[in-house]
N, C-alpha and C positions, 0 to 999 in steps of 0.2 A: 608777691612775685618774687621768685628766687633771684639772688644776684647773679649778674653775668661775670663770672671770674674767668681768669686764664684757663682754669681746669674745665669749666663748663664749656668754653669755646673749643678746647682741644677734644672734650668728649664728642663734640658734634662734627669732628672731622675738618674743622676749619683752621687753616694755617694763619700765623699772625699777620702776614701781609694781606691775606684775604680778609681778615677782620678789619684791617685799616681801610680796606676798599668799601666794606660794609658801612663803617662810620662816615665815610665821605658821601656815599649814596644817601644814606639816611639823614645826615646832618645831626645825628644824635646817636646815643647807644640803643641798640635794639632791645626789646624785652625778650623773654624766653621764647614765646610763640613766634615772634619775628625771626629770632635766631635759628629756631628749628626750620622755618620755611627757607631761609637762606641756605642752611646746611643741606636739605635735600635737593633743592634746586641747583645748587652748585656742586653737588656730589658728582663724581666721575660718571656714575651710572645714568644721571640725568643730563649732564652738561657736555660730556665728551671733552673736557678741557684738555686732556693730553693728546687726544687723537684727531680733534677738529681740523687742525691745520693740514694734516695729511689726508684725511677723508675727502677734503675739498678737491684733491687732485684726481679722484676717480672719475671716469667717464659716466655720465648719468643720462645722456640724451640719445634718442633714436626716434625715427618717424612713428614707431609704434609705442613709444613711452607716452603715457597719458600723465602720469604723476610720478616724479622721482623722490629722492630722499627729502625728508622734512615733514612729511605727514605720518599718519599712523602706520601706513603700509605703501608699497609701490604699486603702480597700476600699468598694465600694458593692454594694448588693443589686440583682440584676436578676431576682428572682423565681425560682420553680421550685427553690429551694435552691441557686441558683447565685450566685456573686459575681464581680465584676470587680475585679481588683487592678492598680493602675497608679501610675506615677511618671515624672517627667522629671528629668534631672540633667546637670550640665555637665562637660565634660572640655576646657575652653578652653585653659588654659596648656599641658598636656601636648601638645595637638594642633597648637599653634603650633610647639613645639620639635621634635616628631617626628610628623608628621601621620598617617602610617599607624598606628603603635602607639597613638598618643594617642586616635584616633577608634575603633580597634578595642577598646581596653580601656574606653573610655566605654560602648560597647554591652555588653561583657561585664559590666561593673559594674551597669548598670541591669537587665539580665536577672536577675542574682542577687538584687538588691533585691526582685524580683517572685516568683521561685520559692522563695525563703527562706520565703515566707509560706504556701506549699502551693499556689501557682498554677502552672498550665502556661502559659508565654508563648505568646500567640496572634498578636501583632502588634508590630512596632517602627515607630517614627517618628523623624524627626530635624528639628531646626531649625538651619540653618547660616548664619553670616554671615561673609563674606570682605571683604577690602579692595577697593580700587579695581582693577578689571581691568587698568588700565595699570601698576600696581605689579609690578616684577619678580618678586616672590615669590608673587603671588596664584595663578597657574596651577599652580605646584608644590604649594601648599597645598591647592587644590581637588582635584587629581589624587590627592594622598596621603590626604586625609580620605575622599573618596568610596570609594577603594579599601579603606580600612581598615574603613569601615562596611559595605560590601558583603562584604568578605573574611570578616569575623567573622560577620555575620548570616546570610549564605548558607551557611557551614559548619555553624552551630548548627541551621540549618533552621527559622528563624522568619521569616516574610515581613516585609519592610520595605515598608510600604503607602503611605507618603506623607511629607510634611514640607514644609519651605519653605527657599529659599535666596535671601539678599539679598546685594548688594555695596554697600560704601561706604567711602570713604577712612578713616573713623574706625576701621575694623577692620584697618587696614594692618599694624599691629604686634601685634594681638592679635584673633585670629579667635574666633568663638563656634562650639562644637560642643555642642549640646544634644540628648541622646538619650532617647527615651521608650519604655517598654515597657508593654504591656497584657497581662494574663494572666487565665485563667479558673480559678476554685477552686470547691470544694464549700464552700458557706456554713457547713456544720457541721464542716468539717475544716481550720480555718485555724490557722496557727502563728505564735506571737509570740516576742519575744526576751528576756522577763523570766525570769531564772534562778530556779529554786526547788528546795528540798531540800538541806539541809546534808548534805555527805558524797557527793552525787551526782558522778558522774565528768563532767569537762570534756573534750570529745572534739574533736580536730582532724581534718579530712578534706579531700580534694581534692589539689591540686598541693603539691609541696615549696616550702619557703621559701628564697628567694635573696635577693641583695642589690639587686635592682631596685625602684625606686620609693621608696627611703629618703628621707624628707622631702618626698614628694609633696604632703601635705596643707599643709605649710608653704609649699612652692613655689607652691601654687595660691592662697595667701593673700598674695602679694607682687606688687608691680608689676613689670613688666619693664624691663630696661635692656640695655646693649650686651652684657652677659655672659650673657643668657638662653640662648643657644645652648649654653653650657657646661654646662646643667642637663640634659642628655640623660639622665644616670644616674637622675634622679628620675622618668623616664617608665617605667611598667610595660610589661611584654611580655605579650601575651595569646596564649592557645591555645584557639581555639574548639572544637576537637575534645574537649579535656579538659572544656570547659564543657558540651558536649552530654552527656558521660558523667555529669558532676555533676548536670544536670537530671534525667536519668533515675534516677539513684541516689537522689537527694533525694526525688523523688515515690514511688519505690518504698518507701523508708524511711518516708515519711509515711503510707503505707497501713498500716504496722504500728502498734503502740501503745507505741512506746519513747521518743520524743522528748519532753522537758520544755520545751525552749526552743531556738531556732536562730537564728543570725545570720550573714550573709555578712561576710567580711573585706573592707571597702572601704577608703576613705581611712583612714590610720593603722593598717591591718591588724589584727594581733593585739591591739594596744593597744586601739583603740576598740571592737573587738567584745567583748572581754572585760570592759572596764570598763562598757560600756553594759549588758550582760546582768546583771552582778553589781548595778549601781546600781539598775536597774529592779526587781530582786528584793529589794533591801535586804540583800544578803549580801556575804561577802567570798569571795575566791578565791586558791588557792595553785597556782602553776604550776611545773612542772619544765621548764625550757627545753631541757634535754638530750634530752627526748623528742619535741621538735618535729622533724618530718621536714624535713631540710635538704638542699639541693642543692649547697651550697658549703662548703669546708673553713674551719674556724676562725672561724665567725661569732660575734660578741659578743652579749650580751644586748641591747645597744642596737640592734644591726642586726636581730636576730630580732624584736623588739617593734615596730620602725618600718618593717620591709619592707612594700612593698605588692605583693608577688608576687600574681598573679592566680589565679582559680579556686580559692579556699580558703574553707572554712566552719568555723564553730565551733558546737558544740551541746552541750546538757546532756542526758544520758541518764538514764532511770530506772535504779536500781541493779540490777546483775546482767544488764543487757540488752546489754552490750558485744559479746557474740558474735554477736547477731542483726544488730547494725549492722555489725560487721566483715565478716561474710559477704556482706552486700550490697555493701559497698565494695570487697571482693576481686572480686566478680562483675564490677563495673565497672572494675576495675583502677585504683582510686584509693587514695592513701595514707590510712591510718587510724591514729590514735594517741590513747591517753588521756594527756593532757598535764597533768592537774591534778584538783583536787576543789574543791567549793564549801565554804566555811567560814561560821561565824557571827561572824566578827571584824570584817566591815565593811572589811577591808583587802585590798590586792593584795599578795601576797608572792611574789616571783620567785626561783627558784633556778637557779644555773648551776654546773656541776662541783661540786655538793654544797654551795655556799655561797649565802647570801642575797645577791642583787645588787640588789634593790630591795624597798622596803617602804612602800607608799603607802596613805593613807586613800582609799577609793573615792568616797564621796558628795561630799566637798568638791571633789574633782577633776572628777568628772562633772557635779555640779550647781551648784558655785559658780564655774563658768567666768565670767569677767567678763561683765557685761552693761552695755553703754555706752549712755548717752542722749547720742548725739553731737549737738553744736550743728549746726543746719542753717539754710539760708536758702531761702526759696521762690523758685523762678526767676520773673524778671519776665514779665509777660504780654506776648505779642507782638501787634502790631496785626492787625486783620482786614484782608484784602486784598480791595478791591473788584474784581469781574470786569472792570470797564472800565479798570482800572489794569494789566490783564494782556494782553500781546500775543495778538491773535487769529490763529491760524494755520489754513489750510485743514484741515477735519476729517480728510479722507482721509490727508493728508500727516503731520498730527500723530499719527494712529492708527498709521501705519507706524513712526514714530519710537518710540512707546511700546511697541508689541508687540515691537520688536527691541531694546529697552533691556535691560540685564543683569537687572533685577529682575523684568521681565515676560516675558522671553523663556522659551520652553518649557525645562523642566529634564529633558526625556526623556533627554538624554545621562547625566545623573546616575542617574535611577531605573531605567533599562534595565540598569545594573550591579547592581541590587538584585534578588534573587529575591522578587517580591511575590506569587507564586502558590503557593509551597510550602505544604503543608497543605491546599491545595484549597478554603479557605473565603473567600478574598477576592473580594467581590462587586463592589466598586467600586475600581478600580485607581487608582494616582497619577494626578493631573491634574484631579480633580473638586474640589467644594468641601470634602469630607471623605472619608476612606477608609471603606468599609463592610465589615465582616468578619462572616461568619456564625458564630453560636455553633454548633460542630459538632453535627450530628445534630438540630437543631431548626430552627424557622422564625424564630427571633430572630436579630438581628444587632446588633453594636455600631458606631456611627459615631465616628471618631477624627480629630482635627484638631490642628495646632499653629499658633498666630497671635501676631503682633505687628507693630506698625508703628513701627520705630524712629524714623522721621523725625518722627512725631507726638509720640512720647515726648520727643524732644529739644526740640520747639517748646513743649510743655506736658505735662510728665509726668503730671499729674493726668488730664487729658483722654485722654492716651495710654494710661494704665492702665485707664481706663474702656473705651477703645475696643478694646483687646486682648481683654478679656473678651467684650464685645459681638460682636466679630467671630467669635470661636470659638462663641458661641451661635448666631449666623446661619449659620455654615457647617455646623453639625450640624443645625440646623432645615431648612436647604435640602435635605437628603437625606431628610427626613421623620422623622428620629429626634428623641426628646425629650432635650434637654440635661440631664445629670444632676450632673456634678461636673468639677472643675478640678484640675489639678496645674500649679504654676508654676515658672519657672526664672528668677530674678531676676539678670540680669547688668548690672553697673554698674561704675564706676570706683572711685577711692579714697574711702571713706567718711569719712576724716579731713578731706577738704576740704568746707567747709560747702555749697558749692553742689551737690556730688555727693550728699551726705547728703539735701540737699533734693529732689533728683530721686527718691531712694529713697523718702523718706517720702511725697511727693506721689503717686508711681506706686502705692504700696501702698494709700493712701487711695482712689484712683480705682478700683483693682481691687476693693477691699472694697465700695465703693458698688454697682458693677456686679454683684458676686456676690450681694449681698443683694437687690437689686431683682429679679434675674433667677432667684432661688432656685437658685443654682449654686454650691454650697459648695466650698471649696478643701480637698482631703483629703491632699495631699501636696506636696512641692516641695523646691526646692534654691536656695541663694543663692550666687552667684559675684561676688565684689567684687575690687577692685584690678585691673580689667581696663583697664590703662593702659600706655602705653609712653612712657618719657621724659617723663612729665607730661601726655601727651595721653590723655583718656579716650575709650572707645568711646561711640557713641550709646547712651543708656540703653535696654536691651532686656529688658523684663519678659515673656519668652516664656510663653504660656499653652497648656498641652496640655489637651485636653478630651475627654470621652467622653459619648455619648448612646445611647439604646436604641431599636431599631425592633422592635416586637412581631411584625411580619409582613415579612420581608426581600423578599417578592415586591413590596412596595409602595414600595421605596426609589426615590428620584428622582435623575436625572442632570442634568447641564448641557446635553447636546446637544440642539438642536432636532430634533424627530421628523418634521416633514413641512412642505411648503410650504403657503401659504395659511391658516396659523394666526395668531391674534392675538398680538401682543407687548404684555404689560401690565407697566407699572412700577408697583411697590408702594412707597409712601413718597414723601416730599416732596423736590423738588429746588429748591434755591435757587442752584446754581452755585458752590459753595465751592471756591475754588481756592488758598487758603492752605495751605502745606506739602504741596501735591499733587505727584503725579509729573509731571503737564503742566508745572507751574511749573518743576520741577527739570530735567526731561529736554528739553522743548521750548524753555523760555525761559531755562534756565541759572540759575535763581534758587532758592536754598534759604532761604525766609523765610515769615513770616506765622504766624498762629495756625491750628492745625488744626481740622478740622470738629468741632463739638460733637456729643455722643451724648445722645440724649434717651431715657433708660433705660425709662421707663414705656411709651413707644410702641414701643421695641425688643421688649418682652415681648409686647405685643398683636400685632405683626406676625408674631413667631415662631409664636405660637399659631395665627394665621390660615393661615400657610403650611403648617404641619403638618396642619391640618384639611383644607386643599385637597388636599394630597398623599393623605392618608388616604381622602378621598372621591373620589379619581380624577378631580378637575375640572382639573387642569393636567398638562401633558405634559413640561415641562422647568422647572427652577428653578435660578437662579444668583444669589448675593448680589453686590451692587455693591461693589467695594472699590477696591484700587489702580488708578488710571487713570480711574476713574469709569465712567458709564453705556455709553459707546460701546465701551470695552475689554470690559465684561462681555458686551455683545451680540456683539462680535467672537469672544469665547472660545466662546460657544454656537454661533456659526456655524462656527468652525474645528473644533470637536468633531464636527460633523455634515456639514460640507460644503454646508450650506443657507444661503443668503443672508438678507438682511433689508433692508426699506426702512423707514426711520424718518421720523416727521414731528415736527420740533422745535416747541415753542410759540413764538409770537412775543414772549412776555413777558420772555424771557431772552436774552442774547447767546449765539449758537450755541456758541461754544467753552466757555462756562461750562456750558451744558446738557450738552454731550457729555462733558466731562472734569472737571466739578466732583466732588469726593469727599464730597458729603453722605452722612451715615451713615444706617444703618437702612433700606436699600433692597434690594429683590429684582427681579429681571426674571423674569417668568413666561410661558411659552408656553401659550396657551389655544386650544382648538378652538372653532369656531363655536357649537357646541350648549351649551357651557358658560360662554360669556362673560357672559351675564346673571347666572347664579348666582354667578360669581366676583365681579363688581362689587357684587352685593348683599351678599355675605359680607363684603367689604371694608368696606362701609358699616356693616354691623352690628358690626364690630369697631372702628369708628371709625378706619379706616385710609384714607389717600389712595391711590386706585388710579386709573391712566389708561391707556387704550390709546394705545401711542405708535407702532405700526407693524405690519407683517405680515411672516411668514417667507416665503421663495421666492427663486428665481433663484440666481445664482452670485456676486452682489455684495453689498456693504453700501453703502446710499446714505442720505445725509441732507443736507438743505439744499442740493441741487444738487451735492454732492460725492460721488464714488463710487469704490470700490475693490473689486477682485476678492477673494473669500475665499481663493482659492488663492495669490494673491500675498501676502496677510497671513500665511497659514500658513507660506509659504516663509520670509518674514522672521523669523516667530516661532520657527520650528524651527532656523534656521541659525546664530543667534548663538553658542550654547553650543558645538556641535561645532566651529565655526570658531575660537572662542576656545581651546579645548582642543586642537585640531589641532596648532597650533604646539608646544604642550607635549609631545603624544604623539610627534611625529616627532623632537623634540629629545632623546629618551631614548637 
């Protein structure tokens, strides 16, 4: 057994004071296998040691929440004894090193988190951030990640129904790949991970264990440097066909009455799954590692426990039910092995070749993982930028620049590589405010979105955190669905730097305020820190995934204008806020200023009004106003339908500020002549500002004497991504 030297301890990412705590817990020096187990269980990726203190402040309860954070995924009640199970998770570091497998196994991992609870996955989403398009690596990374997500999701047969993709130089050396899965479960047949029953068998099933992904969790908890490319062996390799068999086998097994507890093997593989199950159940566990199905010769206990090979599960069976489970696994051609038993010792005892190779106390390791109250400094508030201090560019010309910029350009090139129609329940395809997926065999549907505006979070993490939640609320409301709950994926730099920790704290505070005010609890999530390369952090990116419910799918609303001659109504107040806006960045080349503030009490009123108008059939299209401001929102509605719009700007604001300001809490509504009075009255009753700003019709968008053809805008909007990727494709 190799010596445990200070170098070995440091290689495992364990700080000297953490090692002292290990010695206290063990009462002796650990051996290498035990040290490896501590290192993954106490990694940032598995223990959330820097963020735990703040995550605990988020609201997690509501009458419709069945299960909040702490399990594999969050669960909400959608009536009729049905539940929605969902979560979002990062696979950032692996996707930078090996984009195809990194992204593919990100999808595989999040699917397992959902079906391990008894849910059939019904939809996938993703939120992607790449570096500057001019960076030589960006195209290669986009191609690999998109192919990985499509390759895995399409083979498993779960539709990828939407997401978001941004580009910014801060992600040059550290892209973000956040994957989300939504599943449907029987509310009365949900499976949890707490082990129970001393003497019950511990069963391993799925794929065999190999040497891939060893130290994946530790790698995901470290900053990048020049040697990051050498970390390829820490990236797992996925097999979507095995995952498909695993989903079907699990759901078939769950229909019998043999499972006591079940957990997927995610980060830190067999280690985290066995520790978490035993810890939650207050039990011990004894494992015989010789029984673990292995695909490589001569694997050590260290390698077996730390492998992150994919498509593997661990479960506790009722005694004597091994044959029932084995028959189902044989049918689906999956490995099945009883690898241990539950004990009452509260310890994890591992045997290999007949000898005890590790003997660890479970609770201190699982529960006493360090919790840091890291010092932080609040970011300085940036000045508000007045509209008259921003260059006014002709609206038509600025609109073309914006619609052709990487962040706003159509992402059709990406989502056409994903099968978004498989299972036949996708009602609203990618490209709208939120995806809408019918609950099979019913009139109900769920609306799903992922949102975050990193440039706002960089400028003011507190306001940015509020805005990310409010944006998700708006996107779901715009389809007519009632927003129910949130999963978050917090992507930040190195928490040991005071200013980065300040971003984390402020963003979580902002998110918490918005979730409370909007009655939009957080039910699951993931934290990804150390997203830095050679000391440069990414823009803070607290991505929000959210789910809402439509009782009647036939009433869902889309963004496309429906006819010429209708009124265009702007809901919400416009002051022409240009700080931290896309107009300022893309048209004027300036990244500065305070981001637009979010008025949460008004946000809620407007969401309720929009949903009521949709329910009552009084509007024919709805789109929330976000990146790029009002003129971009109207252009998106026009491009989706091919119907133009003529707008009348108020004289009280500079034209460029009215067109491109990113004031929050606004929706553009299309209203027929017969409903206009009722809509404006309803807005008044809800104490919401609503104004008619123009009419639909024609083939152009015109405002303030400036005019551009919808077809030209569509061509600019659709061409950026294929042109950008074209050079990559031919270069293969």
